[in-house]
Each structure stands twice: as C-alpha cells, then as structure tokens.
N, C-alpha and C positions, 0 to 999 in steps of 0.2 A: 485458428488453433485454439481449442477449448482448454479452459483451466483444468477441467476434469482429467484430461490426458496428462497434463503436467503433474497433477496431484497423484495420479496412479504411478507415474514414473518416479516421483519423489519417495513414495511409500516403499518402493523397493530398496531404498537406501537404508531404511530403518532396521536396526538390529537391537531388539529388546529381549532377546532370548537369554536362557540361563547361562550360556557360555560367555556372555558379555560381563566382564569383570568390573566395568564401571557401574553396573547395577547389582551384580551378585559376586562380590569379591570373596575369593577363597585363596589361601596361600598355595603356592606350587613349589615343587622340589627345586627347579632351576629358574623360576621366574619371579620370585619375590623375596624380599628380606624385610624383617620387622626391626624397627629401631628400638634399641635398648638404652642407649645413652648417646648424646645428652638428651635433655627433655625436648618434647615437640616444640615448645615455645622458643627455646634457645636456637634450635636448628632453623625454625621458620623465620626468625629475625636475622640470623647471621648470614645464611647462604645468599640471599638476593643482593646483599651489599658487599660481599667479600670477594676479592679477586683471587684469593688463595683457596677458598672453600674449606673443606675439612678433610683430614686424612682418615682413612678407614682402617680400623684394627681388624686383623685377620684371625679367625678362631680355628683355622685349619689344624694346628698342632693338637688341639683337644680331641680331634676325631682320629688321630693316629694311634690312640691308645686302645682301639678295638671296639668302642661303642660310641653311640651318639650322645653328646652332652646335652643336658637339659638347659632350658633358658636360665635357670638359677645357677647352674655350673658355669656358664659363659659369663654371666654378670660377676660372679665371685672371682673368676680368674683374671678379669680385666678391669675390675673396679678402680684400681689405682692408676690405670693408664687412660681410661676414657674420660673425656672432658669436652669442653666446647670446641676444641680444635682436633680432637681425636674421637671420631664417632664409632659406635659399635652396633652392628646389625646382626641379626640371627635368623637362621632357617632351621626348622626342627629336624630336617632329615639330611641336609647337605652342608658341608663346610662353606662359610660365606665367601671364601675366595673363589670357589668353583661357580657359585651363583653370580658373583660379580663379573667373572669372565664371560659367562653366558649372556648376561644382560648387556655387557659392553659390546659384544659382537653383534647381537640382535639390533641394538640401537644404532651402531655404526652402519650396519647394512641398510637399515631403513632410511637413514639420513643420506647416504651416498647414492642409493639406487632410486629412492622415491622422493627425496627431499622432505621426509616426514620426521618430526620429532616424536619419539616413542617412549623415552624414559622420563619418568616423573616420580617425585615424592608426593605421596597421597596423604592428606591431612583431614582431620575432622570426619571421622567415620560415623555415619548415621545408621542406627539399627532400626529396621522397619519391618512391617508385616506386609507381604505381597498379597494384594486382594484376590489374585487368581488361585493361589493354593493355600493361603492363610498361614504360611510358614514364615519364620524370621530370617532375615538376611541383613547384610551390611554393605554399605557403599561409601566411597570417599566423596566429600563435598568439594574440597579444594585440591588443586593440582599445581605443583611447581615444577616446570621443566628443568631437568638437570642433565649433566654429562659426567661420565666417568673418564678420568684421565689416568695415565700410567698403566700399571698392571704387571710391571716387571718385578722379579723377586727382590731386587735391590730397592726400588722406589715404592712398591706397593701401589695402592689406589688412592686417588683424591676425588672427592665428589664436589662439583661446582654447579652453580645455577647456570642454566642455559638461557638466561633472560630474566628480567625482574618481574615479569607479569605473572601473578598467580591467577589461575583460571578456575571459575566455577565449573564443576563437572556438568557439561551440557547434556549428557545422556540422562543423568539422574534428574536434572532440572526439568527436562522434557517429560520424563516419567512421572515426576511428582505433580506436574501441571496437568497432564492429561488423565492421570489415574486418580488424583486426589483434589484437583483444583487448587493446588498449592503453588504459589508464586514465590520462588526463592530469590532473595536479593543477590545481585552481583557483588563480587568482592571489590572494595574500594580502598585498599591499603590501610584499613583501620586496625589491622592486627588480628591475631588468631582468636584471643579471648573476646574482644569486642564484637567480632563477627559472629562468634558462637552465641553471644548474648542476643543477637538479632534473630538467630535461627531457632533457639530453644522455644520461645513463645509460639512459634509457628507450628512446630512438630509435636509439642507436648499434648495438645488436644487429641492427637492421633495415637498417643501412647508410644511414640517413638522416643529413642534416647540418642544422645550425642557423646561420642568418646573423643575428648580433647587430647588424650595422651597417645593414642595409637598413630603410628606413622609407618607407611609401607613404601619401600623402594621397589618399583615394578614398571613394566611396560603397559601402556594404555594407548588405544587407538580410537579416535572419535572424528576422523575426517569425514566419514559418511554422514554422521549426525550434523556436522557443521555445514556440509553441502546441502543436506535436506532442509535445514533452517534457512539457508540462503535462498534456495529455490522457493520455499514457502513465503518468505518475507519480501521477495523481489520477483514475484510471479510475472508481472507485466513486462519488466525488463528482460527476464529470462525468455519469455515467449517470443520476444522480438528478435532473438538471435537465430540466424539461419541454421547453425549447426545443431542447436537444440531442437529446432523445428524438424530437422532431418531425423534426429534420434526418436522423435515422437511420430515419425511416419510421413512427414511432408518435406520432401527434399527439393521442392520447386524453387526455394529461395537461395539454394546453394549456387556459388559461382560455377560457371562452366569449366570443365577440365581442359 
C-alpha cells in the first residue's frame, strides 16, 4: 500500500475554502455572538476554572421596540448589569436570546448524535491577507470549548467551560504553515496576553495584526483537519490497518465475513 494513496485520501479531508469560518470568520445572523462585556482577559481567565460559569444577559427587550439596537445601545442599556459574573453578547441583526437558543440546539445535536464538541469561545483574532486573492480576512487563534446551560425564561442561560484545554486553531495553524512557512506555537496555559506576545513577532513581518479584545461565541468544526493531521503524522501505523487498506482499495487484509 503506497503512501501516495494515503496522501490522496487524506487530502480529501482538507477544507480550506472561504466557507470555513476557522479561516475566514464572518458573523452570522443565528450562528455567532460578539462579546461586549466583561473583557476578553477576564472571561478567558474565569471560565476554565469556574464551576458556575457566567450568566448571560439577554438583550431581547431592546428589539421589541421595532428596530435593531446598535452595539452602543446594548452597551448603554446593560452597563450597570454586566460584570465578571454577568456576560453580555451581541448580534447586529438578531436578539441574543434567539442566537443562544439556536447555538444551544446545534451544539446539543452534534454532541448527542456525533459525539462532537461544536461550541467554542474564539479568542485572539488575527487579521491577515490571503495570498490567493490578496484580500483581508480574520481568523481566531485560540478556541475554548464551552457549553450553554438553561434557556428557560425563569433561569436564562449560563455559559460554562466544557473542559479546561484551550486549543490552537488547527486549521489556521496548518494554513499559516503551508501558505507562509509560519510555525505557530501551541498554547501552554501562559495566559492570553503572554501568548499574544509570542505571536506578534511572528506575524508582524507579514503585516498581520492581532486583536486581543474581540471574542466570538460560535460553532466551529475541525474534526476533519484533526483526522488529516493524524493520518499525515502516523502514516505507517495507519497503512497497517486493514480497514484503511480497504478504503484505499485493497480489501485482502479484511477478516472474512
């Protein structure tokens, strides 16, 4: 079984197109929420170690007046309520309660049906220029898995960490390596600002910038990228497996039925 066959099979798993929000992030009406308060650093430090998480303030009443509030309107309306235990998120076109409901359903479905973690807080957005079209885009560098609890009118929503491990965006890391020869360091619990200090000298020569303040709550999927990297880094072991051999066109090693 040739490694070239495995390489071709693995290449099919790659998704580096413009619809991949791990590379080309854009807000969506029911799929993302921007953090307004507390600060990115506060939320980054608090969530992984807190059993209670943070309560989420709902801005739905502001939309009942007939027009969409601006980001400034939402900040002003909830500035006395938002703090380290009461977080405020914003979507430019949809009440955040409706977005939270959609995200909660999508994340729960992925977890129960596929065993896949889908919901993340995205930190440290890098603004870069794509070498293919020379246009500017942004992508998150760090991802914290989270879960939404509650959702009833009486209890509202709570946002909690779904594990303590903060992950480097594997899709953007691969893209930076293959497109620019840039090796991004993994996150080692050094904190948001110290990690940013590691990144800035690497991206500055390329004219890229890093936004430490922006945080987005959204769904991200990178299982195919993880599988691709596993196959690439463990080709010898993978090629020895009879089921993979069968997928590549050689079923002789499969056990008889």
